[in-house]
Structures are given as structure tokens and as C-alpha cells.
C-alpha positions in Angstrom: 10.4 -1.3 35.9 10.6 -1.2 32.1 9.8 -4.4 30.2 12.5 -6.1 28.2 12.9 -5.2 24.5 11.5 -8.6 23.6 8.4 -8.1 25.8 7.9 -4.6 24.3 8.1 -6.0 20.7 5.6 -8.8 21.6 3.3 -6.2 23.1 3.4 -4.0 20.1 2.7 -6.8 17.7 -0.1 -8.0 19.9 -1.7 -4.5 19.9 -1.4 -4.2 16.2 -3.0 -7.7 15.8 -5.8 -6.7 18.1 -6.4 -3.5 16.1 -6.3 -5.4 12.8 -8.7 -8.0 14.1 -11.3 -5.6 15.4 -11.0 -3.5 12.3 -11.4 -6.6 10.2 -14.6 -7.5 12.0 -15.9 -4.1 11.0 -15.1 -4.7 7.3 -16.5 -8.2 7.0 -19.7 -7.4 8.9 -22.7 -6.2 6.9 -23.6 -2.6 7.7 -27.2 -3.6 8.4 -25.8 -5.4 11.6 -25.6 -2.2 13.5 -25.6 -3.9 16.9 -22.4 -5.8 16.0 -20.8 -2.6 14.7 -21.6 -0.9 18.0 -19.9 -3.8 19.9 -16.9 -3.5 17.6 -16.8 0.2 18.2 -16.4 -0.4 21.9 -13.9 -3.1 21.4 -11.7 -0.5 19.7 -11.0 1.1 23.0 -9.3 -2.0 24.5 -6.0 -1.9 22.5 -5.9 1.9 22.9 -6.3 1.6 26.7 -3.8 -1.3 27.0 -1.2 0.6 24.8 -1.6 3.7 27.0 -1.1 1.6 30.1 1.9 -0.2 28.8 3.6 2.6 26.9 2.2 5.9 28.3 0.6 8.8 26.5 2.5 8.3 23.3 1.6 4.7 23.2 -2.1 5.5 23.7 -2.1 8.2 21.1 -0.2 6.0 18.6 -2.7 3.2 19.1 -5.5 5.7 18.6 -3.9 6.9 15.4 -3.6 3.3 14.1 -7.2 2.5 15.0 -8.4 5.7 13.4 -6.4 5.1 10.2 -7.9 1.7 9.9 -11.5 2.8 10.9 -11.9 5.9 8.8 -12.1 4.1 5.4 -14.8 1.8 6.9 -16.8 4.8 8.0 -16.6 6.3 4.5 -17.5 3.1 2.8 -20.2 1.7 5.0 -21.8 4.8 6.5 -21.6 7.5 3.9 -25.3 7.3 3.3 -26.1 7.7 7.0 -24.6 11.1 7.9 -25.7 11.2 11.6 -24.2 7.8 12.3 -21.0 8.6 10.4 -20.7 11.9 12.3 -21.0 10.0 15.6 -18.2 7.6 14.5 -16.0 10.5 13.6 -16.7 11.9 17.1 -15.8 8.6 18.5 -12.4 8.8 16.8 -11.8 12.0 18.7 -12.6 10.1 21.9 -10.1 7.4 21.0 -7.4 10.0 21.1 -8.5 11.7 24.3 -8.8 8.2 25.9 -5.3 7.2 24.8 -3.8 10.4 26.0 -5.6 10.5 29.4 -5.0 6.8 30.2 -1.4 7.2 29.2 -0.9 10.2 31.5 -2.6 8.4 34.4 -0.5 5.3 33.9 2.7 7.5 33.8 1.7 9.1 37.1 0.9 5.7 38.6 4.5 4.6 37.8 
């Protein structure tokens, strides 16, 4: 059963707000607080997985794209001097997209 248009709009804005909040936490937290940044990195998966579950593969990939677009400038600003860590964050962005796609496919099959 498809959600109503109002429900879908509320879900989209909720996902955008979650991505903005998590990304905002990255930007306001000092880079020396690596443990917090690691936590925020894992939190990034939540809106991607939820979007994929609610909206299928394209929803998951779209949420991954939004998360990536918000996260990449932070990587460039905060981690440019730490190449190994920055590289691992770029790899995580690839995992965002794979996760969004796979969860979306699985959710579509479940329906």
C-alpha cells in the first residue's frame, strides 16, 4: 500500500531534516573529537536506510546522494591534512550508495 501524498511529503522533509542535523553535527564538532565524528558517520546510515525502505532503491540512492553532497565539503575542510582518514570517509560515501541501493531493492522485493 502506497502512503498518501501528505505522508510521503512529511517523510521526505523528515529525511532531509535528519540528514541536515547529522551533517550539522559534523560541521560544529571540532575535528579533534574523532570519536564523535565516528558516531556521526554511522548515524548517516539511518536516513539512507529509512529512505530506501520507504521509497525503494531510488529513495535510498537519493538520500545517499544528499548525504554525500553535504558530507564531502566537511571531509575536505576538516580532514584534508589526514589523508588516510579522509580516504576512508570517501570510501564510506561509496558504502552509503551501495547501502541505499541494496536496502531499496530488498524493500521492493519485500513489498
